[in-house]
FIMIKOL-966189 format. One record per residue (C-alpha): chain; x, y, z. Coordinates in nm, 3 decimals. Example, Ala and Ser with C-alpha at 12.3 -4.5 7.8 and 13.67 -1.06 7.14 Angstrom:
<sites>
+--------+---------+---------+---------+
: chaine :       X :       Y :       Z :
+--------+---------+---------+---------+
:      A :   1.230 :  -0.450 :   0.780 :
:      A :   1.367 :  -0.106 :   0.714 :
+--------+---------+---------+---------+
</sites>
This chain:
<sites>
+--------+---------+---------+---------+
: chaine :       X :       Y :       Z :
+--------+---------+---------+---------+
:      A :   0.004 :  -0.003 :   0.000 :
:      A :   0.133 :   0.348 :  -0.092 :
:      A :   0.255 :   0.576 :   0.183 :
:      A :  -0.020 :   0.821 :   0.303 :
:      A :   0.029 :   1.166 :   0.155 :
:      A :  -0.066 :   1.517 :   0.264 :
:      A :  -0.283 :   1.680 :   0.008 :
:      A :  -0.356 :   2.057 :   0.015 :
:      A :  -0.678 :   2.160 :  -0.163 :
:      A :  -0.770 :   2.500 :  -0.262 :
:      A :  -1.143 :   2.536 :  -0.268 :
:      A :  -1.187 :   2.209 :  -0.086 :
:      A :  -1.530 :   2.298 :   0.051 :
:      A :  -1.672 :   2.298 :  -0.301 :
:      A :  -1.855 :   2.005 :  -0.459 :
:      A :  -1.561 :   1.838 :  -0.620 :
:      A :  -1.328 :   1.940 :  -0.339 :
:      A :  -1.541 :   1.766 :  -0.077 :
:      A :  -1.580 :   1.453 :  -0.290 :
:      A :  -1.207 :   1.433 :  -0.342 :
:      A :  -1.148 :   1.496 :   0.030 :
:      A :  -1.381 :   1.208 :   0.125 :
:      A :  -1.200 :   0.977 :  -0.116 :
:      A :  -0.849 :   1.076 :   0.006 :
:      A :  -0.936 :   1.040 :   0.369 :
:      A :  -1.101 :   0.703 :   0.310 :
:      A :  -0.763 :   0.562 :   0.188 :
:      A :  -0.571 :   0.724 :   0.467 :
:      A :  -0.425 :   1.050 :   0.323 :
:      A :  -0.431 :   1.378 :   0.512 :
:      A :  -0.616 :   1.666 :   0.369 :
:      A :  -0.585 :   2.038 :   0.442 :
:      A :  -0.819 :   2.292 :   0.278 :
:      A :  -0.726 :   2.650 :   0.177 :
:      A :  -1.046 :   2.854 :   0.224 :
:      A :  -1.181 :   3.196 :   0.328 :
:      A :  -1.235 :   3.090 :   0.692 :
:      A :  -0.985 :   2.918 :   0.933 :
:      A :  -1.063 :   2.599 :   1.118 :
:      A :  -0.959 :   2.252 :   1.181 :
:      A :  -0.751 :   2.116 :   0.887 :
:      A :  -0.785 :   2.449 :   0.717 :
:      A :  -0.577 :   2.755 :   0.648 :
:      A :  -0.689 :   3.080 :   0.502 :
:      A :  -0.571 :   3.231 :   0.169 :
:      A :  -0.432 :   3.521 :   0.374 :
:      A :  -0.226 :   3.278 :   0.587 :
:      A :  -0.102 :   3.094 :   0.273 :
:      A :   0.003 :   3.422 :   0.117 :
:      A :   0.166 :   3.544 :   0.440 :
:      A :   0.318 :   3.232 :   0.584 :
:      A :   0.375 :   3.018 :   0.281 :
:      A :   0.298 :   2.668 :   0.192 :
:      A :   0.298 :   2.404 :   0.469 :
:      A :   0.479 :   2.075 :   0.403 :
:      A :   0.267 :   1.872 :   0.165 :
:      A :   0.305 :   1.616 :  -0.114 :
:      A :   0.030 :   1.733 :  -0.357 :
:      A :  -0.148 :   2.058 :  -0.419 :
:      A :  -0.489 :   2.063 :  -0.600 :
:      A :  -0.676 :   2.388 :  -0.678 :
:      A :  -1.042 :   2.417 :  -0.745 :
:      A :  -1.089 :   2.770 :  -0.603 :
:      A :  -1.314 :   3.005 :  -0.788 :
:      A :  -1.656 :   3.175 :  -0.782 :
:      A :  -1.923 :   2.972 :  -0.961 :
:      A :  -1.982 :   3.137 :  -1.300 :
:      A :  -2.347 :   3.016 :  -1.305 :
:      A :  -2.452 :   3.133 :  -0.968 :
:      A :  -2.807 :   3.240 :  -1.056 :
:      A :  -2.858 :   3.404 :  -0.715 :
:      A :  -2.637 :   3.683 :  -0.837 :
:      A :  -2.709 :   3.932 :  -1.116 :
:      A :  -2.453 :   3.921 :  -1.396 :
:      A :  -2.280 :   4.259 :  -1.383 :
:      A :  -1.927 :   4.404 :  -1.384 :
:      A :  -1.879 :   4.333 :  -1.011 :
:      A :  -1.977 :   3.971 :  -1.044 :
:      A :  -1.769 :   3.937 :  -1.363 :
:      A :  -1.471 :   4.070 :  -1.169 :
:      A :  -1.536 :   3.835 :  -0.881 :
:      A :  -1.545 :   3.540 :  -1.124 :
:      A :  -1.214 :   3.638 :  -1.281 :
:      A :  -1.026 :   3.752 :  -0.974 :
:      A :  -1.137 :   3.448 :  -0.761 :
:      A :  -0.970 :   3.216 :  -1.018 :
:      A :  -0.668 :   3.423 :  -1.120 :
:      A :  -0.556 :   3.555 :  -0.776 :
:      A :  -0.602 :   3.229 :  -0.584 :
:      A :  -0.401 :   3.045 :  -0.856 :
:      A :  -0.128 :   3.306 :  -0.838 :
:      A :  -0.111 :   3.284 :  -0.464 :
:      A :  -0.070 :   2.902 :  -0.480 :
:      A :   0.180 :   2.912 :  -0.758 :
:      A :   0.403 :   3.162 :  -0.567 :
:      A :   0.369 :   2.954 :  -0.246 :
:      A :   0.486 :   2.640 :  -0.433 :
:      A :   0.776 :   2.817 :  -0.605 :
:      A :   0.890 :   2.981 :  -0.277 :
:      A :   0.899 :   2.648 :  -0.088 :
:      A :   1.246 :   2.507 :  -0.045 :
:      A :   1.111 :   2.151 :  -0.063 :
:      A :   0.795 :   2.192 :  -0.287 :
:      A :   0.526 :   1.925 :  -0.323 :
:      A :   0.589 :   1.663 :  -0.586 :
:      A :   0.269 :   1.740 :  -0.777 :
:      A :   0.050 :   2.046 :  -0.856 :
:      A :  -0.296 :   1.967 :  -1.010 :
:      A :  -0.458 :   2.288 :  -1.154 :
:      A :  -0.806 :   2.281 :  -1.284 :
:      A :  -1.007 :   2.481 :  -1.543 :
:      A :  -1.311 :   2.432 :  -1.754 :
:      A :  -1.388 :   2.260 :  -2.091 :
:      A :  -1.492 :   2.617 :  -2.201 :
:      A :  -1.119 :   2.660 :  -2.295 :
:      A :  -1.209 :   2.523 :  -2.637 :
:      A :  -1.456 :   2.801 :  -2.711 :
:      A :  -1.750 :   2.784 :  -2.936 :
:      A :  -1.857 :   2.854 :  -3.293 :
:      A :  -2.172 :   2.871 :  -3.487 :
:      A :  -2.237 :   2.561 :  -3.697 :
:      A :  -2.398 :   2.580 :  -4.036 :
:      A :  -2.693 :   2.354 :  -4.117 :
:      A :  -2.583 :   1.992 :  -4.134 :
:      A :  -2.225 :   2.070 :  -4.012 :
:      A :  -2.088 :   1.817 :  -3.768 :
:      A :  -1.917 :   1.948 :  -3.454 :
:      A :  -1.545 :   1.927 :  -3.445 :
:      A :  -1.397 :   1.670 :  -3.204 :
:      A :  -1.168 :   1.846 :  -2.952 :
:      A :  -0.909 :   1.669 :  -2.740 :
:      A :  -0.607 :   1.780 :  -2.523 :
:      A :  -0.406 :   1.857 :  -2.837 :
:      A :  -0.681 :   2.092 :  -2.988 :
:      A :  -0.665 :   2.463 :  -2.999 :
:      A :  -0.974 :   2.687 :  -2.926 :
:      A :  -1.226 :   2.680 :  -3.210 :
:      A :  -1.357 :   3.029 :  -3.106 :
:      A :  -1.319 :   3.284 :  -2.828 :
:      A :  -1.603 :   3.401 :  -2.599 :
:      A :  -1.593 :   3.515 :  -2.237 :
:      A :  -1.591 :   3.164 :  -2.080 :
:      A :  -1.290 :   3.067 :  -2.313 :
:      A :  -1.104 :   3.389 :  -2.231 :
:      A :  -1.160 :   3.321 :  -1.860 :
:      A :  -1.025 :   2.969 :  -1.876 :
:      A :  -0.732 :   3.086 :  -2.079 :
:      A :  -0.635 :   3.342 :  -1.818 :
:      A :  -0.693 :   3.079 :  -1.541 :
:      A :  -0.464 :   2.830 :  -1.704 :
:      A :  -0.197 :   3.095 :  -1.772 :
:      A :  -0.185 :   3.179 :  -1.405 :
:      A :  -0.109 :   2.818 :  -1.329 :
:      A :   0.165 :   2.791 :  -1.593 :
:      A :   0.399 :   2.993 :  -1.371 :
:      A :   0.467 :   2.692 :  -1.146 :
:      A :   0.835 :   2.567 :  -1.155 :
:      A :   0.807 :   2.247 :  -1.352 :
:      A :   1.166 :   2.172 :  -1.314 :
:      A :   1.083 :   2.085 :  -0.950 :
:      A :   0.701 :   2.013 :  -0.957 :
:      A :   0.502 :   1.778 :  -1.177 :
:      A :   0.216 :   1.989 :  -1.319 :
:      A :  -0.118 :   1.826 :  -1.411 :
:      A :  -0.365 :   2.061 :  -1.600 :
:      A :  -0.724 :   1.929 :  -1.590 :
:      A :  -1.005 :   2.066 :  -1.800 :
:      A :  -1.332 :   1.969 :  -1.651 :
:      A :  -1.673 :   1.909 :  -1.802 :
:      A :  -2.013 :   1.960 :  -1.642 :
:      A :  -1.992 :   1.751 :  -1.320 :
:      A :  -2.308 :   1.553 :  -1.228 :
:      A :  -2.377 :   1.462 :  -0.864 :
:      A :  -2.651 :   1.247 :  -0.707 :
:      A :  -3.013 :   1.375 :  -0.673 :
:      A :  -3.294 :   1.212 :  -0.479 :
:      A :  -3.661 :   1.285 :  -0.530 :
:      A :  -3.826 :   1.188 :  -0.203 :
:      A :  -4.182 :   1.132 :  -0.316 :
:      A :  -4.347 :   1.042 :  -0.647 :
:      A :  -4.718 :   1.019 :  -0.561 :
:      A :  -4.815 :   1.247 :  -0.270 :
:      A :  -4.562 :   1.529 :  -0.291 :
:      A :  -4.384 :   1.530 :  -0.628 :
:      A :  -4.216 :   1.867 :  -0.560 :
:      A :  -4.014 :   1.727 :  -0.268 :
:      A :  -3.654 :   1.681 :  -0.370 :
:      A :  -3.339 :   1.587 :  -0.182 :
:      A :  -3.005 :   1.756 :  -0.184 :
:      A :  -2.783 :   1.749 :  -0.487 :
:      A :  -2.460 :   1.929 :  -0.585 :
:      A :  -2.296 :   2.006 :  -0.918 :
:      A :  -2.497 :   2.092 :  -1.227 :
:      A :  -2.822 :   1.917 :  -1.147 :
:      A :  -2.936 :   2.152 :  -0.861 :
:      A :  -2.965 :   2.430 :  -1.133 :
:      A :  -3.225 :   2.234 :  -1.324 :
:      A :  -3.375 :   1.980 :  -1.081 :
:      A :  -3.664 :   2.187 :  -0.946 :
:      A :  -3.856 :   2.268 :  -1.270 :
:      A :  -3.806 :   1.898 :  -1.372 :
:      A :  -3.956 :   1.768 :  -1.048 :
:      A :  -4.248 :   2.009 :  -1.101 :
:      A :  -4.308 :   1.863 :  -1.441 :
:      A :  -4.163 :   2.173 :  -1.615 :
:      A :  -3.842 :   2.031 :  -1.746 :
:      A :  -3.729 :   2.161 :  -2.085 :
:      A :  -3.451 :   2.142 :  -2.335 :
:      A :  -3.240 :   2.448 :  -2.366 :
:      A :  -3.251 :   2.649 :  -2.681 :
:      A :  -3.232 :   2.427 :  -2.994 :
:      A :  -3.112 :   2.125 :  -2.786 :
:      A :  -2.858 :   2.031 :  -3.043 :
:      A :  -2.557 :   2.184 :  -2.850 :
:      A :  -2.308 :   1.924 :  -2.734 :
:      A :  -2.297 :   1.875 :  -2.352 :
:      A :  -1.967 :   1.745 :  -2.216 :
:      A :  -2.039 :   1.588 :  -1.877 :
:      A :  -1.874 :   1.367 :  -1.621 :
:      A :  -2.006 :   1.168 :  -1.324 :
:      A :  -1.864 :   1.283 :  -0.988 :
:      A :  -1.717 :   0.947 :  -0.922 :
:      A :  -1.519 :   0.961 :  -1.248 :
:      A :  -1.418 :   1.322 :  -1.170 :
:      A :  -1.266 :   1.209 :  -0.847 :
:      A :  -1.130 :   0.897 :  -1.020 :
:      A :  -0.944 :   1.103 :  -1.286 :
:      A :  -0.782 :   1.318 :  -1.020 :
:      A :  -0.671 :   1.018 :  -0.809 :
:      A :  -0.546 :   0.850 :  -1.131 :
:      A :  -0.318 :   1.139 :  -1.232 :
:      A :  -0.207 :   1.200 :  -0.877 :
:      A :  -0.104 :   0.838 :  -0.825 :
:      A :   0.070 :   0.788 :  -1.155 :
:      A :   0.406 :   0.982 :  -1.168 :
:      A :   0.430 :   0.939 :  -1.543 :
:      A :   0.131 :   1.166 :  -1.604 :
:      A :   0.185 :   1.530 :  -1.667 :
:      A :   0.033 :   1.811 :  -1.879 :
:      A :  -0.323 :   1.847 :  -2.000 :
:      A :  -0.600 :   1.593 :  -1.938 :
:      A :  -0.985 :   1.632 :  -2.007 :
:      A :  -1.201 :   1.525 :  -1.722 :
:      A :  -1.515 :   1.449 :  -1.933 :
:      A :  -1.690 :   1.127 :  -2.009 :
:      A :  -1.589 :   0.982 :  -2.342 :
:      A :  -1.948 :   1.002 :  -2.478 :
:      A :  -2.068 :   1.367 :  -2.475 :
:      A :  -2.441 :   1.395 :  -2.577 :
:      A :  -2.663 :   1.680 :  -2.701 :
:      A :  -2.859 :   1.889 :  -2.460 :
:      A :  -3.179 :   1.714 :  -2.576 :
:      A :  -3.035 :   1.368 :  -2.507 :
:      A :  -2.915 :   1.474 :  -2.170 :
:      A :  -3.245 :   1.636 :  -2.086 :
:      A :  -3.459 :   1.332 :  -2.190 :
:      A :  -3.228 :   1.092 :  -1.993 :
:      A :  -3.255 :   1.308 :  -1.684 :
:      A :  -3.637 :   1.338 :  -1.716 :
:      A :  -3.672 :   0.964 :  -1.777 :
:      A :  -3.494 :   0.864 :  -1.461 :
:      A :  -3.692 :   1.130 :  -1.269 :
:      A :  -4.011 :   0.996 :  -1.423 :
:      A :  -4.112 :   1.353 :  -1.517 :
:      A :  -4.205 :   1.479 :  -1.870 :
:      A :  -4.020 :   1.711 :  -2.106 :
:      A :  -4.284 :   1.932 :  -2.259 :
:      A :  -4.107 :   2.233 :  -2.396 :
:      A :  -3.787 :   2.414 :  -2.492 :
:      A :  -3.660 :   2.733 :  -2.337 :
:      A :  -3.604 :   2.993 :  -2.611 :
:      A :  -3.249 :   3.126 :  -2.644 :
:      A :  -3.349 :   3.479 :  -2.572 :
:      A :  -3.489 :   3.369 :  -2.229 :
:      A :  -3.151 :   3.208 :  -2.135 :
:      A :  -2.973 :   3.521 :  -2.241 :
:      A :  -3.211 :   3.733 :  -2.034 :
:      A :  -3.155 :   3.510 :  -1.725 :
:      A :  -2.786 :   3.445 :  -1.727 :
:      A :  -2.659 :   3.738 :  -1.943 :
:      A :  -2.516 :   3.740 :  -2.297 :
:      A :  -2.152 :   3.670 :  -2.187 :
:      A :  -2.246 :   3.355 :  -1.995 :
:      A :  -2.513 :   3.228 :  -2.226 :
:      A :  -2.274 :   3.035 :  -2.451 :
:      A :  -2.212 :   2.795 :  -2.164 :
:      A :  -2.579 :   2.674 :  -2.202 :
:      A :  -2.655 :   2.752 :  -2.554 :
:      A :  -2.339 :   2.638 :  -2.724 :
:      A :  -2.124 :   2.324 :  -2.669 :
:      A :  -1.800 :   2.159 :  -2.750 :
:      A :  -1.748 :   1.795 :  -2.851 :
:      A :  -1.469 :   1.738 :  -2.596 :
:      A :  -1.300 :   1.401 :  -2.584 :
:      A :  -1.068 :   1.262 :  -2.299 :
:      A :  -0.811 :   1.132 :  -2.539 :
:      A :  -0.498 :   1.162 :  -2.316 :
:      A :  -0.695 :   1.066 :  -2.011 :
:      A :  -0.784 :   0.725 :  -2.165 :
:      A :  -0.437 :   0.695 :  -2.321 :
:      A :  -0.302 :   0.726 :  -1.971 :
:      A :  -0.496 :   0.424 :  -1.857 :
:      A :  -0.792 :   0.563 :  -1.689 :
:      A :  -1.112 :   0.350 :  -1.733 :
:      A :  -1.438 :   0.547 :  -1.697 :
:      A :  -1.688 :   0.385 :  -1.463 :
:      A :  -1.973 :   0.588 :  -1.629 :
:      A :  -1.899 :   0.630 :  -1.996 :
:      A :  -2.266 :   0.662 :  -2.104 :
:      A :  -2.515 :   0.930 :  -1.987 :
:      A :  -2.794 :   0.672 :  -1.928 :
:      A :  -2.579 :   0.465 :  -1.687 :
:      A :  -2.476 :   0.778 :  -1.503 :
:      A :  -2.828 :   0.899 :  -1.461 :
:      A :  -2.935 :   0.554 :  -1.342 :
:      A :  -2.681 :   0.583 :  -1.068 :
:      A :  -2.737 :   0.938 :  -0.980 :
:      A :  -3.105 :   0.994 :  -0.990 :
:      A :  -3.305 :   0.811 :  -0.719 :
:      A :  -3.674 :   0.821 :  -0.636 :
:      A :  -3.802 :   0.708 :  -0.301 :
:      A :  -4.167 :   0.659 :  -0.214 :
+--------+---------+---------+---------+
</sites>
């Protein structure tokens, strides 16, 4: 059995960070979070910036304001928060790693699949397959954001530290609907993308988004954690890896699979103008346009996806109790 390691996680209290923390602790690794508030097995960003990096074997960074937080109005202040929460925290971590006399062996930085950008397809045009070797096919705000985020991580000293760069798809977590007959609106907790859409579905108002033909690169939370542990544990891995399931689907296929397992209908489609009004023009491409992202290097490195198909993932994630 491998020697237990100390893993430092920026943004560990988030959805992926908590799932990774649980997996690491189950196998005996020590985990410390970097977060806004101090506490047991935590240090603050201010403390990290002031006092430097504690002794650790691996650093993983997820920190960043959620770009699709619908509780906040999309304006210049929120836009700046989204950018700075990613760029500044990454810069703090990179500097702390580089300043450490005995740095961690591995730094895992994360960003989004939006790196690849979007473009309008003509009628009948097939989407371009994009893997870790691909350049962006277009530039919009999400792509620009990811590009800056990745650039901030590039400053780490790779002569002393192995750098893994993950590009993450839409992460799906478990959802439980607690009643089917008497109270169909009662729903359990869920984290990841599904909380954004679960309530209308459970109320029977689920819908495809826009045309429904946009590609939806997704990944089950178990595979998300699995990819991280895989690259963390295999010293020959380095560079870019896409954390997306090998079989991306259209928004319509995703929507109908979700509704089937919830046992709720899909009766309509949300017009594009409504999405733009709700989330803002700059963010709308995340929902209205997609990228056919493939995990080529991830699979080549030996990772085997537990949930390669959307229907199998939904069967595991969506539960109904009576």
